[in-house]
C-alpha positions, 0 to 999 in steps of 0.5 A: 087358886092362891088367896091373892089371885084377882082378875081385875078386868074379866072382860079384858082377860076374856078377850085375850083368851078369844084372841089367842083362840083366833090366832090359833085357828088362823095359824092352823088355816094358814099352814094348812094352805101352805102344806097343801101348796107344798104338796101340790108343788111336787107335781112341778118339782119332781126330784129327790131335792123336793122329796127332802124339802117336803119331808123336812118341811113336814117334820120340822115346820108343820109338826111344830106348828101343830104342837104350838097351835094345840098348846094355844088352844089348850091355853085359850080354853084354860083362860075361858075356864078361869074367866068363867070361874072369876065371873061366878066368884064375882057373882057370889062375892067370894072376893 
């Protein structure tokens, strides 16, 4: 950590990390539902065009959403660790 790194409002940063985590979870839930609906629509749209559509949907959209939400989760966890570190530093008056 650099010498000039100061978290002036730890609670605000903590809330941001929690918000990021919530968005990540909500995004996963929404796309899980959409993926389930896409799969179920195959029972009424049964041609090669649907198979191509479903494959493209899963490979392009779902794959990217999964990657993005995993990164968001990692970032949310990182923010939580930094908040914990800064709270400990404040308690010990390192700054």
